[in-house]
C-alpha positions in Angstrom: 0.1 0.0 -0.1 1.1 3.7 -0.6 -0.6 6.9 -0.1 -0.5 10.4 1.5 -1.1 11.0 5.1 -0.7 14.5 6.4 2.0 15.6 3.9 3.6 12.3 4.2 4.2 9.5 1.6 3.5 6.2 3.3 4.8 2.9 1.9 3.8 -0.3 3.8 3.8 -3.9 2.7 0.2 -4.4 4.0 -3.1 -2.9 3.0 -3.2 -0.6 6.1 -1.6 2.3 7.7 -0.8 2.2 11.3 -1.6 5.2 13.2 -2.1 4.5 17.1 -2.5 6.5 20.3 0.6 7.8 21.6 0.8 6.0 24.8 2.6 8.6 26.9 3.3 12.3 26.6 6.8 13.0 25.7 6.8 16.9 26.0 4.0 18.6 28.0 3.8 21.5 25.4 3.2 19.3 22.7 -0.4 18.1 22.0 0.2 15.2 19.5 -1.8 12.2 20.1 -0.8 9.6 17.8 2.3 7.9 16.7 3.3 6.1 13.2 3.3 2.1 14.4 5.3 -0.2 12.2 4.6 -4.0 12.3 6.0 -7.1 11.3 6.2 -6.1 7.7 8.4 -3.0 6.6 6.7 0.1 6.8 8.0 3.5 6.2 6.9 6.9 5.5 8.7 10.2 3.9 8.2 13.6 3.5 9.9 16.5 1.4 9.8 19.8 2.9 10.2 22.7 0.6 12.0 25.3 2.7 11.0 28.1 -0.2 7.4 27.7 1.0 8.4 29.1 4.6 10.2 32.1 3.0 13.6 30.3 3.5 15.1 31.1 -0.2 18.7 31.3 -1.1 19.1 35.1 -0.4 17.4 34.9 3.2 19.5 31.7 4.3 22.6 33.8 3.4 21.6 36.8 5.4 20.9 34.4 8.2 24.4 32.7 8.4 25.1 31.1 11.1 22.2 28.6 11.7 21.1 25.2 12.7 18.7 22.8 11.0 17.9 20.3 13.6 16.0 17.2 12.9 14.6 14.9 15.7 11.9 12.1 16.5 11.0 9.7 19.4 11.1 5.9 19.0 9.9 3.1 21.3 9.0 -0.6 20.8 6.3 -2.5 22.5 7.4 -4.9 25.3 8.7 -8.4 24.2 8.8 -7.3 20.4 12.4 -6.3 19.3 12.3 -4.1 16.3 14.6 -2.5 13.5 14.2 1.4 13.3 15.7 3.2 10.1 15.7 6.9 9.2 17.5 9.1 6.5 17.6 13.0 6.4 19.2 15.2 4.0 19.3 18.2 2.0 18.1 18.3 -1.7 18.9 21.1 -4.3 16.3 22.5 -6.6 16.0 19.5 -8.7 15.3 17.2 -5.7 18.9 15.9 -6.2 21.6 15.4 -3.3 23.6 18.3 -2.7 26.5 16.5 -2.3 26.5 12.6 -1.8 27.9 11.2 1.6 28.1 15.0 2.7 27.8 16.3 6.0 24.2 17.4 4.8 23.0 13.7 4.9 22.6 11.5 8.1 21.4 7.7 8.2 20.7 5.6 11.1 19.6 1.9 11.5 19.1 0.7 14.9 18.3 -2.6 16.3 16.2 -1.9 19.5 15.2 -4.6 21.9 11.6 -5.5 22.8 10.4 -3.0 25.7 12.8 0.0 24.7 11.5 3.3 26.3 11.2 6.4 24.3 14.4 7.2 23.0 15.4 10.4 20.9 17.3 10.4 17.5 18.3 13.5 16.4 20.9 15.5 14.0 21.9 19.0 13.9 23.2 20.4 10.6 25.4 23.5 11.5 25.8 26.1 8.6 28.3 28.7 9.4 30.5 31.0 7.4 33.1 28.0 6.6 30.4 25.8 5.1 27.7 28.1 3.7 29.1 28.3 0.3 28.9 24.5 -0.1 25.2 24.4 0.7 23.2 27.6 0.5 23.1 28.2 -3.2 21.8 24.5 -3.8 19.4 24.3 -0.7 15.7 23.9 -1.5 14.2 21.2 0.3 14.7 19.0 3.3 14.0 15.0 2.8 12.8 12.9 5.9 12.5 9.1 5.7 11.7 6.7 8.4 10.3 3.3 9.2 11.1 0.0 10.5 9.5 -3.5 11.6 9.4 -6.0 14.1 12.5 -8.4 14.2 10.9 -11.0 16.5 9.1 -14.0 15.4 6.0 -13.1 16.2 2.9 -12.8 13.9 0.7 -9.7 13.7 2.8 -7.8 16.5 4.0 -4.3 16.3 7.2 -2.9 15.5 8.9 0.3 16.5 6.7 3.4 17.0 7.7 6.7 15.9 6.4 10.0 17.2 7.0 13.8 17.2 9.2 14.0 14.3 10.4 17.7 14.0 12.5 19.9 11.8 13.7 23.4 13.5 15.9 26.0 12.2 17.5 28.2 14.6 19.1 31.2 13.8 22.4 32.0 16.1 23.5 35.4 16.8 26.7 36.1 14.8 
């Protein structure tokens, strides 16, 4: 199954999407009530965020150096059900291509999580300063986020990792 869900493109080897109540508040300031739950089959979703839609064009970004683009999300696994979690985040250019393959503007993680793993934060900060701004700003337009996973035990019909509170923030630093 594939489809759209709140701006996310969902890929799932089954015929349904797993959106579950989030079992505990991670941040009292956040009113999100649901998480994306994987199962015994590979489930993933991805999103491409157009920075220009938020007014972050090349001239604006150049004027704002230095700044930090931060990605984060929380992941857990159900008790007794280990899982595989994976994520990839990266900068893309105006043609949706890689800015620079194998660059500091791409981050991948693949984690084997024990069953009953408490909520764990995965995150990455991309610092743009005067030393590296010339490498990225003139090409940067999109930010790509992919995440997914599956249960890695022998259970049938059980949940894999649950993913919640995916966040992309841009912080401007007084420079």
